[in-house]
C-alpha positions in Angstrom: -19.3 -14.3 -3.7 -16.8 -11.9 -2.2 -18.4 -9.6 0.3 -17.0 -6.3 1.5 -17.8 -5.4 5.1 -17.2 -2.4 7.3 -14.9 -3.3 10.1 -13.2 -1.4 13.0 -9.5 -0.9 12.4 -6.6 1.4 13.1 -6.0 3.7 10.1 -4.7 7.1 9.2 -7.3 9.9 9.1 -7.1 10.3 5.3 -8.9 7.0 4.7 -12.0 8.4 6.3 -12.2 10.9 3.5 -11.1 8.7 0.6 -13.4 7.9 -2.3 -12.5 6.7 -5.7 -12.6 9.5 -8.3 -13.6 7.1 -11.1 -13.4 8.7 -14.5 -12.3 12.0 -13.0 -9.0 10.4 -11.8 -6.0 12.1 -13.4 -4.1 8.8 -13.6 -6.6 6.0 -13.4 -5.5 2.5 -12.2 -7.8 0.8 -14.7 -5.2 0.5 -17.5 -1.6 -0.5 -18.0 -1.6 -3.3 -15.4 -1.9 -7.1 -15.2 -4.4 -7.8 -12.5 -4.3 -11.2 -10.7 -7.7 -12.9 -10.4 -8.3 -15.4 -7.6 -9.8 -18.8 -8.5 -13.4 -18.2 -7.3 -13.7 -14.9 -9.0 -12.2 -16.4 -12.2 -14.9 -19.1 -12.3 -17.7 -16.5 -11.6 -16.5 -14.2 -14.4 -16.2 -17.1 -16.8 -19.8 -18.2 -16.2 -21.3 -14.7 -16.1 -24.4 -14.9 -18.3 -24.6 -11.2 -19.1 -24.6 -10.8 -22.9 -22.9 -7.4 -22.9 -20.2 -8.4 -20.5 -19.5 -11.9 -21.7 -17.4 -10.9 -24.9 -15.5 -8.3 -22.9 -14.6 -10.8 -20.2 -13.6 -13.4 -22.8 -11.2 -10.9 -24.3 -9.7 -9.6 -21.0 -9.7 -12.7 -18.7 -6.9 -15.2 -19.1 -5.7 -18.3 -17.3 -2.7 -17.6 -15.1 0.0 -19.8 -13.6 -1.6 -20.3 -10.2 -2.9 -23.6 -9.0 -6.5 -24.4 -8.2 -7.7 -22.2 -5.3 -4.8 -19.8 -5.7 -5.0 -16.0 -5.7 -3.3 -15.8 -9.1 -5.3 -18.5 -10.8 -6.1 -16.1 -13.7 -5.5 -12.5 -14.6 -7.1 -9.5 -16.4 -4.8 -8.0 -19.0 -5.0 -5.1 -21.4 -3.5 -4.4 -24.8 0.3 -3.8 -24.8 -0.4 -0.6 -26.6 0.5 2.5 -24.7 -2.5 4.1 -22.9 -4.6 1.0 -23.6 -7.5 0.8 -21.1 -9.0 -2.2 -19.3 -11.5 -4.0 -21.6 -14.2 -3.6 -18.9 -14.1 0.2 -18.9 -17.0 1.8 -20.7 -17.1 4.9 -22.7 -17.6 7.1 -19.6 -14.5 5.6 -17.9 -16.5 3.5 -15.5 -16.1 -0.2 -14.8 -18.9 -1.9 -16.6 -18.5 -5.0 -14.4 -18.9 -2.9 -11.2 -21.8 -0.9 -12.7 -23.8 -3.9 -13.8 -22.9 -6.6 -11.2 -21.7 -4.7 -8.2 -18.5 -4.4 -6.3 -18.8 -8.0 -5.1 -18.0 -9.3 -8.6 -14.6 -7.5 -8.8 -11.3 -9.3 -8.3 -9.8 -8.7 -4.9 -7.1 -6.4 -6.3 -9.7 -4.2 -8.0 -11.9 -4.1 -4.9 -9.1 -3.3 -2.4 -6.8 -0.9 -4.3 -5.3 1.4 -3.1 -6.0 0.1 0.4 -4.0 -2.6 2.1 -5.3 -4.3 5.3 -3.4 -6.5 7.7 -4.1 -8.2 11.0 -1.5 -7.9 13.7 -2.2 -9.9 16.9 -5.9 -9.8 16.0 -6.0 -6.0 15.5 -6.8 -4.8 12.0 -4.8 -2.0 10.4 -5.4 -0.3 7.0 -3.2 2.0 5.0 -3.3 3.1 1.3 -0.7 3.6 -1.4 0.1 7.2 -2.6 0.4 5.7 -6.1 -3.3 6.6 -6.2 -3.5 10.3 -7.0 -6.4 10.9 -4.6 -4.6 9.3 -1.7 -1.5 11.4 -2.5 -3.7 14.6 -2.6 -5.3 13.7 0.8 -1.9 13.1 2.4 -0.4 16.3 1.1 -3.3 18.7 1.7 -4.0 17.8 5.3 -1.3 18.1 7.9 -3.3 15.7 10.1 -3.8 13.2 7.4 -1.5 10.6 9.0 -3.0 10.9 12.4 -4.0 7.3 13.5 -7.6 6.8 14.4 -10.0 3.9 15.0 -12.2 3.9 11.9 -15.0 1.8 10.4 -13.6 1.0 6.9 -14.5 -1.4 4.1 -12.5 -4.6 3.7 -12.9 -8.2 2.3 -11.8 -11.0 4.6 -9.9 -12.5 1.6 -7.7 -9.4 1.3 -6.6 -9.2 5.0 -2.9 -10.2 5.3 -2.0 -11.9 8.6 1.4 -11.0 10.1 3.4 -14.3 10.6 4.2 -15.1 14.2 7.9 -14.9 13.4 7.5 -11.2 12.4 5.0 -10.4 15.2 7.7 -10.7 17.9 8.1 -8.4 20.9 11.0 -6.7 19.1 9.1 -6.1 16.0 6.0 -4.9 17.8 8.0 -2.4 19.7 9.6 -1.1 16.5 6.2 -0.9 14.8 4.6 1.0 17.6 7.5 3.5 17.6 7.4 4.0 13.8 3.6 4.4 13.9 3.9 7.0 16.6 6.3 9.0 14.5 4.1 8.7 11.5 1.2 10.1 13.4 3.0 13.1 14.9 1.2 15.8 13.0 3.2 18.6 14.7 6.3 17.4 12.8 6.5 18.1 9.0 5.9 15.0 6.9 9.3 15.1 5.3 11.0 15.2 8.7 8.9 12.2 9.9 9.9 10.2 6.9 13.6 11.2 7.2 13.5 10.2 10.9 12.1 6.8 10.1 14.9 6.3 7.6 17.6 7.2 10.1 16.1 5.1 12.8 15.7 2.1 10.4 19.4 2.4 9.6 20.4 2.4 13.2 18.1 -0.5 13.9 19.7 -2.5 11.2 23.1 -1.8 12.7 21.9 -2.9 16.1 20.6 -6.2 14.6 23.8 -6.8 12.6 26.0 -6.2 15.7 23.9 -8.1 18.2 26.0 -10.5 20.2 23.9 -13.2 22.0 27.0 -14.2 24.0 27.0 -10.9 25.8 24.1 -12.1 27.9 21.7 -9.4 26.7 18.7 -10.0 24.4 17.9 -8.4 21.1 14.8 -6.9 22.7 17.0 -5.2 25.3 19.3 -3.7 22.7 16.3 -2.5 20.6 14.6 -1.0 23.6 17.7 0.9 24.6 18.1 2.2 21.0 14.5 3.4 20.7 14.7 5.0 24.2 17.7 7.0 23.0 15.9 8.1 19.9 12.9 9.0 22.0 15.0 11.2 24.3 16.6 12.9 21.2 13.1 13.7 19.9 11.9 15.0 23.3 14.9 17.3 23.8 14.8 18.5 20.2 18.2 17.2 19.1 16.9 14.9 16.4 14.7 17.6 14.8 17.4 20.2 15.1 19.8 18.0 13.1 17.2 17.6 10.4 16.6 21.3 10.1 20.2 21.6 8.9 19.6 19.3 6.0 19.6 20.9 2.5 18.4 19.5 -0.8 21.4 18.1 -2.8 20.6 18.7 -6.4 23.0 16.1 -7.8 21.9 13.5 -5.4 18.3 14.2 -6.2 19.0 13.8 -10.0 20.8 10.5 -9.4 18.0 9.2 -7.3 15.4 10.0 -10.0 17.7 8.4 -12.6 18.0 5.2 -10.5 14.2 5.1 -10.0 13.7 5.4 -13.8 16.1 2.5 -14.4 14.2 0.3 -11.9 10.9 1.3 -13.5 12.2 0.3 -16.9 12.8 -3.2 -15.6 9.3 -3.7 -14.5 6.6 -5.0 -16.8 4.3 -2.0 -17.1 2.5 -1.5 -20.4 2.7 2.2 -20.2 4.9 4.9 -18.7 4.0 6.0 -15.1 4.7 9.5 -14.0 7.4 10.1 -11.3 7.1 13.3 -9.4 
């Protein structure tokens, strides 16, 4: 049976305050989705003897395309009708499976959302998606919400993603550390931190695309030099001064929202999601 444990990890401060709102959530995650169910959980749910839950699970649980032992062996689905809820939600808006059997019976996705945990060189890191209204509120309302801390947070071993060795290279680790440092800089407005990350990512991509191994330098040298230049611009105020001059472009904003709506229309959601 899946077990959630408290483990020490690097995480933004907002996760220390996060708690699921349950039925009070203004946009609950318990409807409108197709939830993958890992093999072991699928078998446990199928054999659950509870007389009240058994017909609900039979209606909601389906065999997926995954092979034996896979994480998408089955799935929980809801009606394709707009605003249809998960079959396992009770009249109070609570998960009847969680209420009667405990968190350990939930599929990994239900137990982990909105949190995502990864292991980088043996160090655990956890973040959460602002698609969850409560996470979005915590991020917006506290200027120190993104400050990185060492926290004891819940996680299942089966939900921890390991970073492949090919990605955990010295170059990538340097970039990750730089971006995390920017993200945690509470003295800088959040929109400026995000804008900076976008600009730096663009310049990094250009550095990678233009890298010439025949020059005798290494990609790590080029990336180190680029990040050092950005660090100097941040320290002397040039980077932030440039951002202060940015103004909202109404036409571009409208085009961006329109493009996002087109992308959303291509995704298999059973109900509209709000974009704000």
